N, C-alpha and C positions, 0 to 999 in steps of 0.2 A: 504494500500500500504506500502510495506517495502522496504527501500533502504539499501542494504548490501554493506558496504565498506570493502572489503577484502584486508588487508594490509600485505605485506611480511615484516618480521623483517629486520633490518638494517644489514649492512656489519659486518663481524666478521673474526677472524684470520683463522678459518677453511675454509672459502671461499677462502681467499687469498692463503692458502697453498694447496688447492685442496683436502681437506679431507671431508669425509661425516660425519657431526656432529651427525645426527640422534637425539636420545634422550639423548645423553651424558650430564651429569651435568657439570657446570662450563664453558660453552661456552658463553662468554659475548660479547657485542658490542665492536667493535674497535672504535677508535676516529672518523673515517669516518662514522661508523654506528650510533654513537651518534649524529653527525651532521645531518644525514638522519632523525633520530627520531625527532630532533628539527624542521627540515623542514616540516615534516609531521604534527607536532603539529600546526605550523603556518598555514599550508594549510587547516587544518580542523577546525581552531578556530571559523570560522563564520558558519560552518555547524551545524545545530541543532541536535547534537548527543544525543540520549537518554541513551546510554550505551556504554562502551568500554569493550570488552571481549578479552581474549588472551589465547593462549597456555601457559601452566604453566612453560615452559622452560625459562631460564634466558634471552636469547636474544630477545624473544618475549615480555616478561614482561617489559624489559628495553626500548623497542621500544614503547610499549603502554602507559607507565606512562606519558610522556610529553603530549601525545594526551589527556589523561584523565584529567590531571591537567589543561589544557587549558579550560576545560568545568566544572571544579569543581567536577569531578567524580572520583571514585575509579576504578581501573582496577579489573575486575572479572575474575580470572583464570578459564578456562574451559578445562578439560581433553579431551573433544571431539574434540578440536582444535589442539591437540598435533601432533607433527611430525609423519610421518609414522614409524612404528616399523621395522627398517631395520635389526634388529637382529644382527648377527655376522658381518654384513657389516659395521656397524657404527664405526667411528674412523679410517677407512681405507682410503687410497688414491684412488682417481678415476683412477689414472694411473694403479694401481694394479687391481682394480675392473673391468676395461674394458677388462682385459684378462680372466675373468671368463666366463664359458659357459653360465651361467645365464644372463650375460649382453647381449648376442646376443638375447636371448628370450625377455629381457626387451625392446630392440629396436624394435623387430618385432611384439611381441604380449604381451604387458604388462598385459593384462587381465589374462594371464596364470602364472604370476610371484607370487611366495611367497618367501619372504626373509628367509634365514636360521634362524630358531628360532625367526622368526618375523612375520610380517603381510603381507597380500596380498594387491595389489592395489584395488581389489574389496572390501575387508573389509574396507580399509581406506576410500574409496569413500562412502560406506554406512554409516560409522561412522560420517564423516563430514556433510553429507547431513542431517542425523538425528539430529545432533547438531544444524545446522543452522535453520532447521525447528522448533526445540524446542525454539531457541532464537527468531525467528519470533513470535511464540506464546506468548512469554513474553511481546511483545511490539506491541499490536494491535493498529489500528487507522490509520489515514491519514498521509502519509509521515513520517512514523516512521523510522528514520535513526539510524543504529547501526554500530559500527566499530568492526571488528574482526581481531586481529593481529595474524597471523599464519605463515605457511611455504609454500614454492613454490609449491611443489607437491600437498599439501592439497588444495591450491587455484585452481590449474589447474584441479584437480579431481572434485571440486565443480562446476567450470565453465562448464566442459564437461557435467556434469549431467544436469545442468539447461538449457544449450543450446541444449541438445539432441545429443551430439557428442558421438560416440562409445568410450568406454574406451580405446581401442587400439590406438586412435588418440590423447589422452590427452597430450602426450609429444610434440605435435606440437605447443602447447601454450608456451609462454615465460612469466615468472614472475620474475622480477629482485629484488634484495634487495632494500628495501625502496620504493617499488612501491605500487600504489593503483589500485585495480580492483573493479569496482562498478556495481552492478546489481539492477534493479528495479523489484520487484515482486508484481504484482497486480492481484489477483484472479489467473487465469490460464495464464496470459500474463507475459512474462519475457523479459526484455530489458537489453542489455549490454550497460552501459553508457561509460565505459572506461575499457581498458585492459592494465595492465603493465604501468600505468602512472607514470613515474619517474620525471616528471616536476610538482611536487605536488602543486606548487603555482597556477596552473591553476584550481584547484579544486573548489575554492570559487566561488559561484555564478553560477556554471555550471549545477545545478539541476533544 
């Protein structure tokens, strides 16, 4: 049985300014984001994590480090957990992007979307599921709990896959900064323990 704790990175200035950070370097946690990371570390301190993995971007690594340190672990960066490749969209404001024709397709049928010079949602979903299955394989055994610090759409795409939701419905899920979403996977049975839990103090003892 594997317990996957999928954690969205903390708050940063790109969120505050309404900008799509994507894979841009140099996007760090804000003070609010740092507090969220510390809260996540406290919440998971009593959870027997075997490993802490993260997207290699700064904001995810900075969120993961306090969690790992609480367990005497090192954060292992995993490219398979990186943000969607938004191509030429990254760095732009959502106000501008919402005026693009592709935005209407994104809302109606995200399975048809490929970002200019970037990735499609289908490719991103396949990538993250392959990564999570590989990580599960690294930690066999009963109640093997691992934390993966990554990005909102990556988490939503993973949840859609494991719950059998059509990709075109994945944007109905909400994953906020500093939240925990947890899955239990045992053989062919999958249970969603929590989705978008921003009250992380409730995590301890809930499994």
